[in-house]
C-alpha positions in Angstrom: -3.1 -2.1 35.4 -6.9 -1.2 34.1 -9.4 -4.0 34.5 -7.5 -5.8 36.9 -8.5 -5.0 41.1 -7.4 -6.2 44.1 -9.0 -8.8 46.4 -12.6 -7.1 47.8 -12.6 -4.3 45.2 -14.5 -3.8 41.9 -13.1 -3.0 38.9 -13.6 0.5 37.6 -12.8 -0.7 34.1 -13.7 -3.2 31.8 -11.2 -5.1 28.9 -14.1 -4.6 26.3 -14.3 -5.7 22.7 -17.2 -6.2 20.0 -17.1 -8.9 18.1 -19.6 -11.8 16.2 -19.8 -15.1 17.6 -19.2 -18.0 15.8 -21.5 -21.0 15.9 -20.4 -24.2 17.7 -20.0 -26.4 14.1 -17.8 -23.4 12.8 -15.9 -23.9 15.9 -15.2 -27.7 15.3 -13.9 -27.1 12.3 -11.2 -24.5 12.8 -10.2 -26.7 16.2 -9.6 -29.4 13.5 -7.5 -27.2 11.2 -5.5 -25.8 14.3 -4.8 -29.1 15.7 -2.7 -30.2 12.1 -1.4 -27.1 12.3 -0.1 -27.7 16.0 1.1 -31.0 14.6 2.9 -30.0 12.0 4.6 -27.4 14.0 5.4 -28.4 17.8 7.3 -25.3 18.3 7.4 -23.9 21.9 7.4 -20.3 20.6 3.9 -20.4 19.4 0.5 -19.6 21.9 -1.9 -21.2 20.9 -5.6 -19.9 20.8 -8.1 -21.7 23.0 -11.2 -22.9 21.3 -13.2 -20.8 24.0 -11.1 -17.2 22.2 -12.5 -18.2 18.8 -14.8 -15.2 17.3 -14.3 -12.2 15.2 -13.3 -9.5 16.6 -14.8 -6.3 14.9 -13.1 -4.1 17.1 -11.3 -4.5 20.4 -11.7 -1.6 22.6 -9.2 -2.7 25.6 -10.3 -0.7 29.0 -13.4 1.2 29.3 -14.8 3.0 32.3 -17.9 1.1 33.6 -20.0 4.3 33.9 -19.6 4.6 30.1 -20.4 0.4 29.6 -24.5 1.5 28.5 -23.4 4.5 26.2 -21.0 1.9 24.3 -23.1 -0.9 23.8 -26.2 2.0 22.8 -23.6 3.1 20.2 -23.1 0.0 19.3 -26.8 -0.4 18.6 -27.2 2.9 16.7 -24.1 1.4 14.3 -26.0 -2.2 14.0 -29.0 -0.2 12.8 -30.3 -1.7 9.7 -27.3 -3.3 8.9 -29.4 -6.7 8.4 -28.2 -10.4 8.9 -25.1 -11.5 7.4 -23.9 -14.4 5.1 -20.8 -15.5 7.0 -18.4 -18.3 5.7 -15.2 -19.0 7.0 -12.5 -20.5 5.1 -9.0 -20.7 4.4 -5.7 -19.7 6.1 -3.7 -17.0 6.8 -0.8 -15.2 8.4 -0.1 -11.8 9.3 2.6 -10.6 8.7 3.6 -13.2 5.8 4.8 -17.1 6.1 8.3 -15.5 5.7 7.9 -13.7 9.3 4.6 -15.0 10.6 3.7 -13.5 13.7 -0.4 -14.2 13.8 -2.1 -17.6 11.8 -5.6 -17.1 11.4 -8.5 -18.8 9.6 -10.5 -16.0 7.0 -14.0 -15.0 7.5 -15.6 -13.0 5.4 -19.7 -12.4 4.4 -21.0 -13.0 1.0 -22.7 -9.5 0.7 -19.9 -7.3 1.1 -21.4 -5.7 4.1 -19.1 -7.1 7.0 -16.2 -4.3 6.4 -18.9 -2.1 6.3 -20.3 -2.9 9.4 -16.8 -3.0 11.0 -16.1 0.7 10.0 -19.5 1.8 11.6 -18.8 0.2 14.4 -15.4 2.0 14.4 -16.8 5.1 13.9 -19.6 4.5 16.6 -17.0 3.6 19.3 -13.7 5.8 18.9 -14.9 8.2 21.6 -14.5 4.9 24.0 -11.0 3.6 23.4 -7.5 4.9 22.8 -6.8 1.7 21.1 -5.8 2.7 17.4 -7.9 1.8 14.5 -6.9 -1.3 12.5 -4.9 -0.3 9.0 -7.0 -2.4 7.2 -9.5 -4.9 8.1 -9.6 -8.2 7.8 -12.0 -10.7 8.8 -10.3 -13.4 10.9 -10.4 -15.9 13.7 -6.4 -15.8 15.3 -5.0 -19.6 15.4 -2.2 -19.1 17.0 0.7 -16.4 17.6 4.1 -16.8 16.7 7.1 -15.2 19.0 9.7 -16.7 16.5 10.0 -20.0 14.1 12.8 -20.9 12.5 13.3 -21.2 8.3 12.0 -25.3 8.1 9.0 -24.1 10.3 8.0 -21.1 8.3 8.1 -23.3 5.0 5.9 -26.0 6.6 3.3 -23.1 7.7 3.6 -21.6 4.2 2.9 -25.1 2.8 -0.1 -25.3 5.1 -1.2 -22.1 4.2 -1.3 -22.7 0.3 -3.2 -26.5 0.7 -5.8 -24.9 2.6 -7.0 -21.6 0.5 -10.0 -23.2 -0.5 -10.8 -24.9 2.5 -14.1 -24.5 4.3 -14.7 -24.4 7.8 -18.5 -23.4 7.7 -21.2 -21.0 7.0 -24.1 -19.3 8.9 -26.0 -16.4 9.1 -25.0 -13.6 11.8 -28.0 -11.9 13.3 -26.3 -10.4 16.2 -23.1 -8.7 17.2 -21.9 -9.0 20.9 -20.3 -6.5 23.1 -17.6 -8.7 25.4 -15.8 -8.2 28.4 -12.4 -10.5 29.0 -10.8 -10.9 31.9 -7.1 -12.4 32.8 -7.8 -15.3 35.2 -5.4 -17.9 36.5 -7.4 -20.0 34.6 -7.3 -18.0 30.8 -9.6 -15.9 29.8 -13.1 -15.3 30.9 -15.5 -13.7 28.0 -18.6 -11.9 29.6 -21.1 -10.6 27.1 -22.5 -7.4 28.2 -24.9 -6.4 25.5 -26.1 -8.3 22.4 -27.2 -6.1 19.5 -29.3 -7.5 16.7 -28.3 -6.6 13.2 
């Protein structure tokens, strides 16, 4: 499998994504609401995201050949050039594909100036040549809290109520001044993230 290697070998590809890293205070607040969800939805079919996985993904690239990483980093730098710092806010809960058939539960993230979507499209365009992953149909800034395989009607109703009650709940604000190119490794202990490049906005 791409991104994995046998003992003693070096992987030829890295599993890579581009993201904005969240400050710890925002992670704290998101973790608190995740704990509320856990208590209300103890379903075994729900896989909860760990705190270290809280980040705003701008583009998931999947397996990228190691020899292309520097070119990828430079392409991201060009996409971010001149964008400037973003005034970010994290607030409210949402669900893909809807509360009746929930697949992903998330906390919303956006910027006050309306430039986050522009940045995301620029990065998507700049990294197109490095990935076979399809682009998003429509970008929605979010942090994934959980993934659902299947939950029953009662649990769906509970989730709908929680989403409704947290529509205006804030998890914090911050200034995003950089974008990270991150390597993800799947280990027996869980995912490990390594920043390959930190790009100024």
